[in-house]
N, C-alpha and C positions, 0 to 999 in steps of 0.2 A: 504494500500500500504506500502511496506516494505522499499523501498530505499529513498535516498535523491532526491532533485530536481536538475537537471543539467541545469545550465544557460550558454548558449553559448554566449560569449561576445567578441567583437572586439573594443569596445569603441565608436561605431557609435551611432547616435541618436536613431536608431531602437533598438539597443542593450540596451540602457538606458531605453527605454520604456518597453522592455522585462524584465529588472531588476525590475521595479515597479510591474509588474504582478507576477514575481517570488516571490517577497516579500509578496504579498497578499496570494499566495498559501502557502508559508512557514509558515506564521503566522497562517493561517487557519488550516493547517494540522500538525503543530508543527514539521516541517522538517528542516533539514539543507540544505543550498544551496551550491552546488559545482559549482564554476565558471570555465568554460572551456575556455581557450584561446588557439587557435590553431595556431601554427607556421607552416606556409606553407613552403614546401621545397624550392620553388623559392625565397620566401621572406627571408628565413634563409640564403641562399647563398648571397643575396644582403646585408643583415645585417653584415655578416662576412666580406665581402669585403669593406664595407663602414663605419665600426665602429672602434673605438679605442681599442676595446677589449671586452671580455665577460661582464664586468661590465657595459660598455656603452650599449650593447645590452639589458641587463637585465633592465636597467633604462628606455630605450625606451619602452619596453613591459609593465613595471609597469605604465608608464605614460598613456598608452592607457587604462589601467584598473582603473585608478585613480578615475574617476567619478563613475564607477560601485561600487568600494569599498566604496566610500564615501556614496552612497545611502544605501548600506547594513549596514554600521556602524551606520548611522543615524536612521535606522529602527530597530536597535538592533537585527538583525537576525544573527544566527550562520552561518558562511560560511567558505569555504576554496577555494583555487585557485589551479587548476590543469592545468599544461602546457602540451598540447598535440602536437604531431608533425605529419605532413602529410597534406593531402588534407582535408580541413575543413569538408565537409559533411561526408565522410567515417570515419574520425577520431572521430567525435562526435557520430556517430552511433555506432562505435565499442566500445567506452567507455560506452555509455548508455546500450548497450546490454550485455556487460561483467560485469557490476557493478550493476545490478538490480536496475536501476534508476526508481523512481516512475513517474516522468514527465521530459520531456525536454522542456525548454522554450527558445525561440530564436526570434530575430527580423526577419521580412520578408525580409529585405535587410541588407547588411553589408556595409563595406567600399569600396568594389570593385564592383561597378555597372556594369562595362564593362564585367567582368568575368561572372556575373549573366546572362547577356543577351546572351552571347555566349554559355555557358555551362549548363545553368539551375541553379536555385538558390540553395544555400546550404539548405535553409529551406525546399524546395521541396524534396530534396534528403533525408533529415533527416526524414521528415514526412512519406515518402514511406518505409523507411527501419528500423526505430527504432521499437523495440518491446514493447514500452510503449506509453502512450498518449503524444502527442506533441502539445504544444501551440505556435502558430506563431503569433507574435504581430506586428501590422502595425505601 
């Protein structure tokens, strides 16, 4: 497989378990991990209205990924962070399909349980549409 491992993360417990699995894959396959954090349009509007500025918004986003980054650093795995904009499922799929990703790793649930019950889970959408193997972690 030619591409990196795409790890979708929102800082949730499921995303942290997905991080552990992505680390195992990365070490076994000698791949870099690209951590995708999706800024949803609706959340982005709220962030703009309720924050002190762009620095404040960036610090909040970094805080959500802090545990993920810590796990990656402790495991001594090469990684980078990619900020995506849009609806989480389609944004992850688009990035994975356009960047020749080897695997997508994501948690079975994220921070927004209500949206998952109403619209269907992000993990389900990614599994259906990504052109590479998808590992969904419980």
